[in-house]
N, C-alpha and C positions, 0 to 999 in steps of 0.2 A: 504494500500502500503504499503510499505516496502519502506524505507529509500534508503539511496543510500548507507552507510557503512555497514548494514543487509545488502541487497544485496552482498555488494565485499567477507564477510565472508561469506555471503553463497556460491556465487564463488571460492574463494576461501575452503573452505569445500568438497566441490562436488570436487577440481581440488586434491588435499592430497585424495581424497575414490580413485578417481581414479588412481591415481599413486603408489598404495597400492593394489588395485587390478589388475593393472598391468605389479607388481614387484614380487605377488604372483605367479600368470596366468604362466609370463615365466619360474620361482624357480620349479616349479611344471610341466614343459614343458621341463625342462631344466634337470630338474629329469629323466623323461620318455625317455624324448631318448637316456640317459646315459643306465639305466638299460635297454632297446632294446637294444642294440650297445652288449650289455658284452648275452644278452641271443639269442640274431641273429646268434654270435662266438661259442655258444653252439649247438644252432643247424648246424649245418651246415659240424660242428665236426662229431654231431651225423649222420651223414645224408652222412654225406664222406661215414661212416662205415656199414652204410645200403645202401649202393648200392652195397657193395660185399661181398652178398649174390651169395651162390649160393650156388646149393647140399652136397657138396662139407662141407660146411661152415654149411649145418644144421649137417650132422654129427656130424663134430667136438662136437655137440651145444649137440646134442645124447649120441655122447661116455661125454659126461663135466659129462650133464643128472646124465650119470648111476654111475659115477665111474670107470669109463674106462682103465684101464692099456695101452692101447692104446693109450688113446686122448692126449699123448703129445709129440707121438709121430703125430699123425696125425696131431694135432694141427701146430705140427714144419714144416711140412711139404708145408702146407699152409701158411705159413707165417714165412721162413725161416732166415730175417733179424732179430725176433724178439727176442733170445736169444741173438743173438753179440747187438743188441743192447741194451739191459739190464745188458751186464756184460758188455757193456765204458760206459755203468752210476757209476757202484759199481760192481766190479771185483772181489766180497768175497761172490756176491748172496749165496744161495743156492740153492739147486733143488727144492726143496719144494715152494722155495720161489717168483723163478721165473714159477714155474706153478698157485701159486697164484693170481700171477700180469694171467696169460692167462684167469684166474677163470675170472680177474675183468677187460681184456683186452673184453673179453663176453659181457662186460654188466650184468655177472649176481648180484646181492645183494649180503649185507652177512649173509644173513637166507639163502639166496638158494643154498651159497658159502658152507651153517653151513651144511644144509640139503641133498646135495649132495658126498659131506666131508667126511658126517658119527662123526662131532667133532660141541664141544657149540660152537653157537653161541657168547661166550662174546671168546671161542681160538680166532674167526674166529676178531673179528674187536680188539681184538692181539697181530695181526697177522699182520690185515692192516694198523697199531699203527707205528711198527716195524719197516714194509714194508715202510711206507714216510718215518720215517726214515730216515732208508740205505739210499735212493736214493734222498731224502731233495727236499726229495715234500710238496709248499707252504702253511701253514696251508691256507689258504684264498685258496684255487684249492681243488677241487674235481681229484679224484683221478683217476678214469678211466676217462678225459678229457684226465687230463693232459697224460698219460699214452698214447694216442692212439694218440695227438703232437708229440706227444718226435716218438715213434716208424714209423709215419709214417712222420716225418722230410727224 
């Protein structure tokens, strides 16, 4: 049999053990909750964008993939406020930068944009970097999500 002091020490060690386990569980739960919320926000922005899919949208995607000169005109018809909102952010944007924004807004990744526009991947990366600076996009923000959020405001 254990003495009273041994029982007391044993009980205290279990109390500390449970306290540590509870604290770790709380921290993990809180971290998961925070990460889950930020992921949900991204999903809701992406889902609202995909809800706008129509035949016209599919046509714009096809024109973009074919690097058609008609792409920009059709894009402006579908999204008439796009250019205006970008110009409000930075009035000195070039047409090529606005068209790059259109590709990004449509959800194309760097490799796809390079392939469709017949440019090197590194060129597109540099263009996107310069665009982020010109639009003052915070480093922690995803360019696509930031653009969609600003355009849909």
